[in-house]
N, CA, C, O and CB atoms as a CASP TS submission, in Angstrom:
PFRMAT TS
TARGET T0000
AUTHOR 0000-0000-0000
METHOD Language model
MODEL 1
PARENT N/A
ATOM      1  N   UNK     1     -41.643  66.079 -73.951  1.00  0.00           N
ATOM      2  CA  UNK     1     -41.042  66.392 -75.231  1.00  0.00           C
ATOM      3  C   UNK     1     -40.717  67.883 -75.338  1.00  0.00           C
ATOM      4  O   UNK     1     -39.647  68.263 -75.813  1.00  0.00           O
ATOM      5  CB  UNK     1     -41.967  65.968 -76.364  1.00  0.00           C
ATOM      6  N   UNK     2     -41.657  68.720 -74.889  1.00  0.00           N
ATOM      7  CA  UNK     2     -41.423  70.158 -74.988  1.00  0.00           C
ATOM      8  C   UNK     2     -40.245  70.555 -74.108  1.00  0.00           C
ATOM      9  O   UNK     2     -39.417  71.375 -74.505  1.00  0.00           O
ATOM     10  CB  UNK     2     -42.687  70.948 -74.587  1.00  0.00           C
ATOM     11  N   UNK     3     -40.171  69.974 -72.915  1.00  0.00           N
ATOM     12  CA  UNK     3     -39.068  70.328 -72.017  1.00  0.00           C
ATOM     13  C   UNK     3     -37.718  69.947 -72.620  1.00  0.00           C
ATOM     14  O   UNK     3     -36.731  70.654 -72.414  1.00  0.00           O
ATOM     15  CB  UNK     3     -39.246  69.641 -70.659  1.00  0.00           C
ATOM     16  N   UNK     4     -37.662  68.849 -73.356  1.00  0.00           N
ATOM     17  CA  UNK     4     -36.416  68.454 -74.013  1.00  0.00           C
ATOM     18  C   UNK     4     -36.023  69.479 -75.075  1.00  0.00           C
ATOM     19  O   UNK     4     -34.844  69.798 -75.228  1.00  0.00           O
ATOM     20  CB  UNK     4     -36.559  67.054 -74.648  1.00  0.00           C
ATOM     21  N   UNK     5     -36.998  69.987 -75.797  1.00  0.00           N
ATOM     22  CA  UNK     5     -36.726  70.994 -76.824  1.00  0.00           C
ATOM     23  C   UNK     5     -36.427  72.351 -76.200  1.00  0.00           C
ATOM     24  O   UNK     5     -35.682  73.152 -76.766  1.00  0.00           O
ATOM     25  CB  UNK     5     -37.911  71.109 -77.784  1.00  0.00           C
ATOM     26  N   UNK     6     -37.010  72.605 -75.031  1.00  0.00           N
ATOM     27  CA  UNK     6     -36.863  73.901 -74.386  1.00  0.00           C
ATOM     28  C   UNK     6     -35.511  74.061 -73.696  1.00  0.00           C
ATOM     29  O   UNK     6     -35.038  75.183 -73.520  1.00  0.00           O
ATOM     30  CB  UNK     6     -37.972  74.102 -73.384  1.00  0.00           C
ATOM     31  N   UNK     7     -34.890  72.964 -73.309  1.00  0.00           N
ATOM     32  CA  UNK     7     -33.611  73.038 -72.586  1.00  0.00           C
ATOM     33  C   UNK     7     -32.531  73.794 -73.360  1.00  0.00           C
ATOM     34  O   UNK     7     -31.911  74.690 -72.787  1.00  0.00           O
ATOM     35  CB  UNK     7     -33.116  71.638 -72.273  1.00  0.00           C
ATOM     36  N   UNK     8     -32.274  73.479 -74.639  1.00  0.00           N
ATOM     37  CA  UNK     8     -31.238  74.250 -75.343  1.00  0.00           C
ATOM     38  C   UNK     8     -31.637  75.701 -75.592  1.00  0.00           C
ATOM     39  O   UNK     8     -30.776  76.578 -75.668  1.00  0.00           O
ATOM     40  CB  UNK     8     -30.918  73.588 -76.665  1.00  0.00           C
ATOM     41  N   UNK     9     -32.940  75.960 -75.720  1.00  0.00           N
ATOM     42  CA  UNK     9     -33.405  77.332 -75.930  1.00  0.00           C
ATOM     43  C   UNK     9     -33.119  78.170 -74.688  1.00  0.00           C
ATOM     44  O   UNK     9     -32.748  79.340 -74.788  1.00  0.00           O
ATOM     45  CB  UNK     9     -34.919  77.356 -76.266  1.00  0.00           C
ATOM     46  N   UNK    10     -33.295  77.561 -73.519  1.00  0.00           N
ATOM     47  CA  UNK    10     -33.103  78.278 -72.261  1.00  0.00           C
ATOM     48  C   UNK    10     -31.673  78.797 -72.126  1.00  0.00           C
ATOM     49  O   UNK    10     -31.439  79.798 -71.448  1.00  0.00           O
ATOM     50  CB  UNK    10     -33.443  77.372 -71.080  1.00  0.00           C
ATOM     51  N   UNK    11     -30.721  78.128 -72.761  1.00  0.00           N
ATOM     52  CA  UNK    11     -29.319  78.541 -72.684  1.00  0.00           C
ATOM     53  C   UNK    11     -29.126  79.940 -73.262  1.00  0.00           C
ATOM     54  O   UNK    11     -28.385  80.742 -72.695  1.00  0.00           O
ATOM     55  CB  UNK    11     -28.426  77.538 -73.424  1.00  0.00           C
ATOM     56  N   UNK    12     -29.778  80.243 -74.377  1.00  0.00           N
ATOM     57  CA  UNK    12     -29.566  81.538 -75.025  1.00  0.00           C
ATOM     58  C   UNK    12     -30.734  82.493 -74.899  1.00  0.00           C
ATOM     59  O   UNK    12     -30.611  83.657 -75.279  1.00  0.00           O
ATOM     60  CB  UNK    12     -29.270  81.332 -76.460  1.00  0.00           C
ATOM     61  N   UNK    13     -31.877  82.035 -74.372  1.00  0.00           N
ATOM     62  CA  UNK    13     -33.014  82.937 -74.202  1.00  0.00           C
ATOM     63  C   UNK    13     -33.863  82.504 -73.016  1.00  0.00           C
ATOM     64  O   UNK    13     -34.902  81.864 -73.185  1.00  0.00           O
ATOM     65  CB  UNK    13     -33.867  82.980 -75.480  1.00  0.00           C
ATOM     66  N   UNK    14     -33.418  82.854 -71.825  1.00  0.00           N
ATOM     67  CA  UNK    14     -34.140  82.481 -70.609  1.00  0.00           C
ATOM     68  C   UNK    14     -35.539  83.109 -70.581  1.00  0.00           C
ATOM     69  O   UNK    14     -36.491  82.468 -70.138  1.00  0.00           O
ATOM     70  CB  UNK    14     -33.341  82.909 -69.365  1.00  0.00           C
ATOM     71  N   UNK    15     -35.672  84.352 -71.048  1.00  0.00           N
ATOM     72  CA  UNK    15     -36.971  85.018 -71.055  1.00  0.00           C
ATOM     73  C   UNK    15     -37.979  84.282 -71.925  1.00  0.00           C
ATOM     74  O   UNK    15     -39.120  84.069 -71.515  1.00  0.00           O
ATOM     75  CB  UNK    15     -36.823  86.449 -71.538  1.00  0.00           C
ATOM     76  N   UNK    16     -37.563  83.895 -73.119  1.00  0.00           N
ATOM     77  CA  UNK    16     -38.444  83.143 -74.020  1.00  0.00           C
ATOM     78  C   UNK    16     -38.831  81.811 -73.382  1.00  0.00           C
ATOM     79  O   UNK    16     -39.997  81.419 -73.419  1.00  0.00           O
ATOM     80  CB  UNK    16     -37.756  82.905 -75.389  1.00  0.00           C
ATOM     81  N   UNK    17     -37.860  81.121 -72.801  1.00  0.00           N
ATOM     82  CA  UNK    17     -38.127  79.825 -72.176  1.00  0.00           C
ATOM     83  C   UNK    17     -39.093  79.967 -71.007  1.00  0.00           C
ATOM     84  O   UNK    17     -39.967  79.120 -70.826  1.00  0.00           O
ATOM     85  CB  UNK    17     -36.823  79.182 -71.701  1.00  0.00           C
ATOM     86  N   UNK    18     -38.952  81.015 -70.219  1.00  0.00           N
ATOM     87  CA  UNK    18     -39.861  81.232 -69.093  1.00  0.00           C
ATOM     88  C   UNK    18     -41.275  81.525 -69.577  1.00  0.00           C
ATOM     89  O   UNK    18     -42.245  81.042 -68.992  1.00  0.00           O
ATOM     90  CB  UNK    18     -39.360  82.381 -68.214  1.00  0.00           C
ATOM     91  N   UNK    19     -41.398  82.314 -70.644  1.00  0.00           N
ATOM     92  CA  UNK    19     -42.714  82.612 -71.212  1.00  0.00           C
ATOM     93  C   UNK    19     -43.389  81.334 -71.700  1.00  0.00           C
ATOM     94  O   UNK    19     -44.578  81.124 -71.458  1.00  0.00           O
ATOM     95  CB  UNK    19     -42.589  83.623 -72.368  1.00  0.00           C
ATOM     96  N   UNK    20     -42.638  80.487 -72.382  1.00  0.00           N
ATOM     97  CA  UNK    20     -43.182  79.222 -72.876  1.00  0.00           C
ATOM     98  C   UNK    20     -43.595  78.333 -71.708  1.00  0.00           C
ATOM     99  O   UNK    20     -44.654  77.707 -71.753  1.00  0.00           O
ATOM    100  CB  UNK    20     -42.149  78.496 -73.766  1.00  0.00           C
ATOM    101  N   UNK    21     -42.782  78.270 -70.676  1.00  0.00           N
ATOM    102  CA  UNK    21     -43.101  77.442 -69.507  1.00  0.00           C
ATOM    103  C   UNK    21     -44.406  77.892 -68.867  1.00  0.00           C
ATOM    104  O   UNK    21     -45.212  77.056 -68.459  1.00  0.00           O
ATOM    105  CB  UNK    21     -41.961  77.499 -68.475  1.00  0.00           C
ATOM    106  N   UNK    22     -44.629  79.204 -68.774  1.00  0.00           N
ATOM    107  CA  UNK    22     -45.876  79.726 -68.216  1.00  0.00           C
ATOM    108  C   UNK    22     -47.069  79.358 -69.093  1.00  0.00           C
ATOM    109  O   UNK    22     -48.125  78.989 -68.579  1.00  0.00           O
ATOM    110  CB  UNK    22     -45.793  81.246 -68.056  1.00  0.00           C
ATOM    111  N   UNK    23     -46.909  79.456 -70.412  1.00  0.00           N
ATOM    112  CA  UNK    23     -47.994  79.105 -71.332  1.00  0.00           C
ATOM    113  C   UNK    23     -48.385  77.636 -71.192  1.00  0.00           C
ATOM    114  O   UNK    23     -49.554  77.284 -71.348  1.00  0.00           O
ATOM    115  CB  UNK    23     -47.584  79.402 -72.780  1.00  0.00           C
ATOM    116  N   UNK    24     -47.410  76.780 -70.898  1.00  0.00           N
ATOM    117  CA  UNK    24     -47.656  75.343 -70.836  1.00  0.00           C
ATOM    118  C   UNK    24     -48.492  74.942 -69.627  1.00  0.00           C
ATOM    119  O   UNK    24     -49.120  73.883 -69.644  1.00  0.00           O
ATOM    120  CB  UNK    24     -46.345  74.601 -70.811  1.00  0.00           C
ATOM    121  N   UNK    25     -48.514  75.756 -68.587  1.00  0.00           N
ATOM    122  CA  UNK    25     -49.186  75.385 -67.345  1.00  0.00           C
ATOM    123  C   UNK    25     -50.667  75.077 -67.531  1.00  0.00           C
ATOM    124  O   UNK    25     -51.173  74.114 -66.955  1.00  0.00           O
ATOM    125  CB  UNK    25     -49.029  76.485 -66.339  1.00  0.00           C
ATOM    126  N   UNK    26     -51.362  75.876 -68.321  1.00  0.00           N
ATOM    127  CA  UNK    26     -52.802  75.695 -68.497  1.00  0.00           C
ATOM    128  C   UNK    26     -53.191  75.381 -69.936  1.00  0.00           C
ATOM    129  O   UNK    26     -54.339  75.584 -70.330  1.00  0.00           O
ATOM    130  CB  UNK    26     -53.529  76.930 -68.042  1.00  0.00           C
ATOM    131  N   UNK    27     -52.253  74.895 -70.707  1.00  0.00           N
ATOM    132  CA  UNK    27     -52.507  74.655 -72.128  1.00  0.00           C
ATOM    133  C   UNK    27     -53.200  73.314 -72.364  1.00  0.00           C
ATOM    134  O   UNK    27     -52.976  72.339 -71.647  1.00  0.00           O
ATOM    135  CB  UNK    27     -51.199  74.705 -72.910  1.00  0.00           C
ATOM    136  N   UNK    28     -54.041  73.297 -73.384  1.00  0.00           N
ATOM    137  CA  UNK    28     -54.665  72.050 -73.818  1.00  0.00           C
ATOM    138  C   UNK    28     -53.664  71.277 -74.672  1.00  0.00           C
ATOM    139  O   UNK    28     -52.582  71.776 -74.980  1.00  0.00           O
ATOM    140  CB  UNK    28     -55.986  72.322 -74.610  1.00  0.00           C
ATOM    141  N   UNK    29     -54.032  70.062 -75.049  1.00  0.00           N
ATOM    142  CA  UNK    29     -53.159  69.244 -75.899  1.00  0.00           C
ATOM    143  C   UNK    29     -52.899  69.945 -77.231  1.00  0.00           C
ATOM    144  O   UNK    29     -51.771  69.948 -77.722  1.00  0.00           O
ATOM    145  CB  UNK    29     -53.787  67.851 -76.143  1.00  0.00           C
ATOM    146  N   UNK    30     -53.924  70.530 -77.806  1.00  0.00           N
ATOM    147  CA  UNK    30     -53.760  71.229 -79.083  1.00  0.00           C
ATOM    148  C   UNK    30     -52.808  72.410 -78.914  1.00  0.00           C
ATOM    149  O   UNK    30     -51.940  72.638 -79.756  1.00  0.00           O
ATOM    150  CB  UNK    30     -55.129  71.712 -79.626  1.00  0.00           C
ATOM    151  N   UNK    31     -52.973  73.160 -77.822  1.00  0.00           N
ATOM    152  CA  UNK    31     -52.087  74.295 -77.566  1.00  0.00           C
ATOM    153  C   UNK    31     -50.657  73.831 -77.303  1.00  0.00           C
ATOM    154  O   UNK    31     -49.703  74.489 -77.719  1.00  0.00           O
ATOM    155  CB  UNK    31     -52.600  75.114 -76.377  1.00  0.00           C
ATOM    156  N   UNK    32     -50.505  72.698 -76.612  1.00  0.00           N
ATOM    157  CA  UNK    32     -49.165  72.160 -76.359  1.00  0.00           C
ATOM    158  C   UNK    32     -48.463  71.778 -77.658  1.00  0.00           C
ATOM    159  O   UNK    32     -47.260  71.989 -77.806  1.00  0.00           O
ATOM    160  CB  UNK    32     -49.246  70.942 -75.434  1.00  0.00           C
ATOM    161  N   UNK    33     -49.216  71.219 -78.594  1.00  0.00           N
ATOM    162  CA  UNK    33     -48.636  70.887 -79.903  1.00  0.00           C
ATOM    163  C   UNK    33     -48.171  72.149 -80.626  1.00  0.00           C
ATOM    164  O   UNK    33     -47.109  72.158 -81.249  1.00  0.00           O
ATOM    165  CB  UNK    33     -49.661  70.125 -80.772  1.00  0.00           C
ATOM    166  N   UNK    34     -48.967  73.212 -80.543  1.00  0.00           N
ATOM    167  CA  UNK    34     -48.582  74.477 -81.170  1.00  0.00           C
ATOM    168  C   UNK    34     -47.353  75.070 -80.483  1.00  0.00           C
ATOM    169  O   UNK    34     -46.473  75.617 -81.148  1.00  0.00           O
ATOM    170  CB  UNK    34     -49.750  75.478 -81.125  1.00  0.00           C
ATOM    171  N   UNK    35     -47.292  74.964 -79.159  1.00  0.00           N
ATOM    172  CA  UNK    35     -46.137  75.464 -78.410  1.00  0.00           C
ATOM    173  C   UNK    35     -44.888  74.692 -78.803  1.00  0.00           C
ATOM    174  O   UNK    35     -43.828  75.287 -78.998  1.00  0.00           O
ATOM    175  CB  UNK    35     -46.380  75.356 -76.887  1.00  0.00           C
ATOM    176  N   UNK    36     -45.000  73.375 -78.921  1.00  0.00           N
ATOM    177  CA  UNK    36     -43.858  72.552 -79.321  1.00  0.00           C
ATOM    178  C   UNK    36     -43.354  72.973 -80.699  1.00  0.00           C
ATOM    179  O   UNK    36     -42.149  73.109 -80.907  1.00  0.00           O
ATOM    180  CB  UNK    36     -44.240  71.058 -79.325  1.00  0.00           C
ATOM    181  N   UNK    37     -44.267  73.177 -81.629  1.00  0.00           N
ATOM    182  CA  UNK    37     -43.873  73.614 -82.972  1.00  0.00           C
ATOM    183  C   UNK    37     -43.174  74.966 -82.916  1.00  0.00           C
ATOM    184  O   UNK    37     -42.198  75.188 -83.631  1.00  0.00           O
ATOM    185  CB  UNK    37     -45.100  73.690 -83.898  1.00  0.00           C
ATOM    186  N   UNK    38     -43.663  75.869 -82.076  1.00  0.00           N
ATOM    187  CA  UNK    38     -43.057  77.186 -81.929  1.00  0.00           C
ATOM    188  C   UNK    38     -41.649  77.092 -81.352  1.00  0.00           C
ATOM    189  O   UNK    38     -40.739  77.779 -81.815  1.00  0.00           O
ATOM    190  CB  UNK    38     -43.926  78.068 -81.044  1.00  0.00           C
ATOM    191  N   UNK    39     -41.468  76.248 -80.348  1.00  0.00           N
ATOM    192  CA  UNK    39     -40.151  76.077 -79.726  1.00  0.00           C
ATOM    193  C   UNK    39     -39.152  75.494 -80.727  1.00  0.00           C
ATOM    194  O   UNK    39     -38.009  75.945 -80.805  1.00  0.00           O
ATOM    195  CB  UNK    39     -40.254  75.166 -78.483  1.00  0.00           C
ATOM    196  N   UNK    40     -39.584  74.501 -81.481  1.00  0.00           N
ATOM    197  CA  UNK    40     -38.699  73.894 -82.484  1.00  0.00           C
ATOM    198  C   UNK    40     -38.327  74.921 -83.551  1.00  0.00           C
ATOM    199  O   UNK    40     -37.166  75.012 -83.949  1.00  0.00           O
ATOM    200  CB  UNK    40     -39.376  72.661 -83.138  1.00  0.00           C
ATOM    201  N   UNK    41     -39.305  75.690 -84.012  1.00  0.00           N
ATOM    202  CA  UNK    41     -39.031  76.719 -85.017  1.00  0.00           C
ATOM    203  C   UNK    41     -38.071  77.773 -84.471  1.00  0.00           C
ATOM    204  O   UNK    41     -37.176  78.231 -85.181  1.00  0.00           O
ATOM    205  CB  UNK    41     -40.338  77.383 -85.476  1.00  0.00           C
ATOM    206  N   UNK    42     -38.258  78.152 -83.217  1.00  0.00           N
ATOM    207  CA  UNK    42     -37.373  79.136 -82.587  1.00  0.00           C
ATOM    208  C   UNK    42     -35.941  78.621 -82.549  1.00  0.00           C
ATOM    209  O   UNK    42     -35.006  79.349 -82.883  1.00  0.00           O
ATOM    210  CB  UNK    42     -37.856  79.468 -81.162  1.00  0.00           C
ATOM    211  N   UNK    43     -35.769  77.366 -82.143  1.00  0.00           N
ATOM    212  CA  UNK    43     -34.429  76.786 -82.048  1.00  0.00           C
ATOM    213  C   UNK    43     -33.779  76.661 -83.429  1.00  0.00           C
ATOM    214  O   UNK    43     -32.595  76.957 -83.587  1.00  0.00           O
ATOM    215  CB  UNK    43     -34.494  75.409 -81.369  1.00  0.00           C
ATOM    216  N   UNK    44     -34.544  76.227 -84.417  1.00  0.00           N
ATOM    217  CA  UNK    44     -34.000  76.111 -85.772  1.00  0.00           C
ATOM    218  C   UNK    44     -33.586  77.472 -86.322  1.00  0.00           C
ATOM    219  O   UNK    44     -32.547  77.597 -86.972  1.00  0.00           O
ATOM    220  CB  UNK    44     -35.027  75.462 -86.704  1.00  0.00           C
ATOM    221  N   UNK    45     -34.405  78.494 -86.057  1.00  0.00           N
ATOM    222  CA  UNK    45     -34.078  79.844 -86.496  1.00  0.00           C
ATOM    223  C   UNK    45     -32.803  80.335 -85.821  1.00  0.00           C
ATOM    224  O   UNK    45     -31.949  80.943 -86.466  1.00  0.00           O
ATOM    225  CB  UNK    45     -35.239  80.801 -86.202  1.00  0.00           C
ATOM    226  N   UNK    46     -32.674  80.073 -84.531  1.00  0.00           N
ATOM    227  CA  UNK    46     -31.472  80.472 -83.799  1.00  0.00           C
ATOM    228  C   UNK    46     -30.240  79.757 -84.351  1.00  0.00           C
ATOM    229  O   UNK    46     -29.196  80.375 -84.560  1.00  0.00           O
ATOM    230  CB  UNK    46     -31.632  80.172 -82.297  1.00  0.00           C
ATOM    231  N   UNK    47     -30.368  78.454 -84.586  1.00  0.00           N
ATOM    232  CA  UNK    47     -29.239  77.688 -85.130  1.00  0.00           C
ATOM    233  C   UNK    47     -28.810  78.221 -86.493  1.00  0.00           C
ATOM    234  O   UNK    47     -27.616  78.314 -86.777  1.00  0.00           O
ATOM    235  CB  UNK    47     -29.607  76.204 -85.244  1.00  0.00           C
ATOM    236  N   UNK    48     -29.776  78.569 -87.330  1.00  0.00           N
ATOM    237  CA  UNK    48     -29.471  79.129 -88.649  1.00  0.00           C
ATOM    238  C   UNK    48     -28.739  80.463 -88.518  1.00  0.00           C
ATOM    239  O   UNK    48     -27.773  80.717 -89.236  1.00  0.00           O
ATOM    240  CB  UNK    48     -30.761  79.311 -89.467  1.00  0.00           C
ATOM    241  N   UNK    49     -29.200  81.314 -87.601  1.00  0.00           N
ATOM    242  CA  UNK    49     -28.524  82.595 -87.379  1.00  0.00           C
ATOM    243  C   UNK    49     -27.097  82.378 -86.903  1.00  0.00           C
ATOM    244  O   UNK    49     -26.194  83.110 -87.309  1.00  0.00           O
ATOM    245  CB  UNK    49     -29.295  83.443 -86.359  1.00  0.00           C
ATOM    246  N   UNK    50     -26.878  81.387 -86.051  1.00  0.00           N
ATOM    247  CA  UNK    50     -25.539  81.122 -85.530  1.00  0.00           C
ATOM    248  C   UNK    50     -24.613  80.576 -86.613  1.00  0.00           C
ATOM    249  O   UNK    50     -23.402  80.786 -86.558  1.00  0.00           O
ATOM    250  CB  UNK    50     -25.612  80.141 -84.364  1.00  0.00           C
ATOM    251  N   UNK    51     -25.177  79.878 -87.596  1.00  0.00           N
ATOM    252  CA  UNK    51     -24.359  79.404 -88.709  1.00  0.00           C
ATOM    253  C   UNK    51     -23.900  80.577 -89.565  1.00  0.00           C
ATOM    254  O   UNK    51     -22.767  80.598 -90.046  1.00  0.00           O
ATOM    255  CB  UNK    51     -25.139  78.390 -89.565  1.00  0.00           C
ATOM    256  N   UNK    52     -24.787  81.554 -89.753  1.00  0.00           N
ATOM    257  CA  UNK    52     -24.451  82.714 -90.575  1.00  0.00           C
ATOM    258  C   UNK    52     -23.556  83.698 -89.827  1.00  0.00           C
ATOM    259  O   UNK    52     -22.636  84.274 -90.407  1.00  0.00           O
ATOM    260  CB  UNK    52     -25.721  83.415 -91.033  1.00  0.00           C
ATOM    261  N   UNK    53     -23.830  83.886 -88.545  1.00  0.00           N
ATOM    262  CA  UNK    53     -23.116  84.877 -87.736  1.00  0.00           C
ATOM    263  C   UNK    53     -22.704  84.225 -86.425  1.00  0.00           C
ATOM    264  O   UNK    53     -23.306  84.461 -85.378  1.00  0.00           O
ATOM    265  CB  UNK    53     -23.997  86.143 -87.476  1.00  0.00           C
ATOM    266  N   UNK    54     -21.686  83.418 -86.503  1.00  0.00           N
ATOM    267  CA  UNK    54     -21.234  82.702 -85.301  1.00  0.00           C
ATOM    268  C   UNK    54     -20.721  83.687 -84.254  1.00  0.00           C
ATOM    269  O   UNK    54     -20.142  84.719 -84.594  1.00  0.00           O
ATOM    270  CB  UNK    54     -20.129  81.680 -85.658  1.00  0.00           C
ATOM    271  N   UNK    55     -20.937  83.362 -82.970  1.00  0.00           N
ATOM    272  CA  UNK    55     -20.428  84.245 -81.916  1.00  0.00           C
ATOM    273  C   UNK    55     -18.904  84.235 -81.887  1.00  0.00           C
ATOM    274  O   UNK    55     -18.266  83.311 -82.391  1.00  0.00           O
ATOM    275  CB  UNK    55     -20.983  83.825 -80.545  1.00  0.00           C
ATOM    276  N   UNK    56     -18.346  85.256 -81.301  1.00  0.00           N
ATOM    277  CA  UNK    56     -16.886  85.317 -81.179  1.00  0.00           C
ATOM    278  C   UNK    56     -16.397  84.168 -80.323  1.00  0.00           C
ATOM    279  O   UNK    56     -17.084  83.713 -79.408  1.00  0.00           O
ATOM    280  CB  UNK    56     -16.433  86.668 -80.577  1.00  0.00           C
ATOM    281  N   UNK    57     -15.225  83.717 -80.630  1.00  0.00           N
ATOM    282  CA  UNK    57     -14.650  82.597 -79.893  1.00  0.00           C
ATOM    283  C   UNK    57     -13.361  83.046 -79.212  1.00  0.00           C
ATOM    284  O   UNK    57     -12.590  83.837 -79.755  1.00  0.00           O
ATOM    285  CB  UNK    57     -14.382  81.394 -80.834  1.00  0.00           C
ATOM    286  N   UNK    58     -13.154  82.527 -78.027  1.00  0.00           N
ATOM    287  CA  UNK    58     -11.921  82.836 -77.293  1.00  0.00           C
ATOM    288  C   UNK    58     -11.373  81.536 -76.734  1.00  0.00           C
ATOM    289  O   UNK    58     -12.064  80.837 -75.993  1.00  0.00           O
ATOM    290  CB  UNK    58     -12.173  83.882 -76.146  1.00  0.00           C
ATOM    291  N   UNK    59     -10.171  81.216 -77.073  1.00  0.00           N
ATOM    292  CA  UNK    59      -9.564  80.003 -76.541  1.00  0.00           C
ATOM    293  C   UNK    59     -10.261  78.735 -76.976  1.00  0.00           C
ATOM    294  O   UNK    59     -10.299  77.760 -76.226  1.00  0.00           O
ATOM    295  CB  UNK    59      -9.542  80.062 -75.063  1.00  0.00           C
ATOM    296  N   UNK    60     -10.818  78.731 -78.185  1.00  0.00           N
ATOM    297  CA  UNK    60     -11.481  77.529 -78.679  1.00  0.00           C
ATOM    298  C   UNK    60     -12.895  77.341 -78.151  1.00  0.00           C
ATOM    299  O   UNK    60     -13.543  76.348 -78.481  1.00  0.00           O
ATOM    300  CB  UNK    60     -10.669  76.338 -78.327  1.00  0.00           C
ATOM    301  N   UNK    61     -13.387  78.271 -77.338  1.00  0.00           N
ATOM    302  CA  UNK    61     -14.747  78.160 -76.795  1.00  0.00           C
ATOM    303  C   UNK    61     -15.597  79.287 -77.353  1.00  0.00           C
ATOM    304  O   UNK    61     -15.095  80.381 -77.611  1.00  0.00           O
ATOM    305  CB  UNK    61     -14.739  78.199 -75.238  1.00  0.00           C
ATOM    306  N   UNK    62     -16.868  79.024 -77.538  1.00  0.00           N
ATOM    307  CA  UNK    62     -17.740  80.115 -77.950  1.00  0.00           C
ATOM    308  C   UNK    62     -18.545  80.583 -76.738  1.00  0.00           C
ATOM    309  O   UNK    62     -18.521  79.961 -75.675  1.00  0.00           O
ATOM    310  CB  UNK    62     -18.683  79.672 -79.115  1.00  0.00           C
ATOM    311  N   UNK    63     -19.246  81.675 -76.923  1.00  0.00           N
ATOM    312  CA  UNK    63     -19.982  82.273 -75.810  1.00  0.00           C
ATOM    313  C   UNK    63     -21.441  81.854 -75.766  1.00  0.00           C
ATOM    314  O   UNK    63     -22.230  82.461 -75.041  1.00  0.00           O
ATOM    315  CB  UNK    63     -19.898  83.767 -75.890  1.00  0.00           C
ATOM    316  N   UNK    64     -21.817  80.839 -76.520  1.00  0.00           N
ATOM    317  CA  UNK    64     -23.208  80.387 -76.501  1.00  0.00           C
ATOM    318  C   UNK    64     -23.420  79.695 -75.237  1.00  0.00           C
ATOM    319  O   UNK    64     -24.522  79.214 -74.973  1.00  0.00           O
ATOM    320  CB  UNK    64     -23.559  79.481 -77.679  1.00  0.00           C
TER
END
């Protein structure tokens, strides 16, 4: 489940995704649940920022 949520995050923040992946290696179930919540919150925050300040577009494509 976390990897599914982490995939879109990795597109715009490879460093954050790598840090989360390292944390997951030795995490307990409780810690994994907290990591999942953090990843979801990060993605929602990013999506909200993109709605307010969309990236520049060229030729109908964005740079995300």
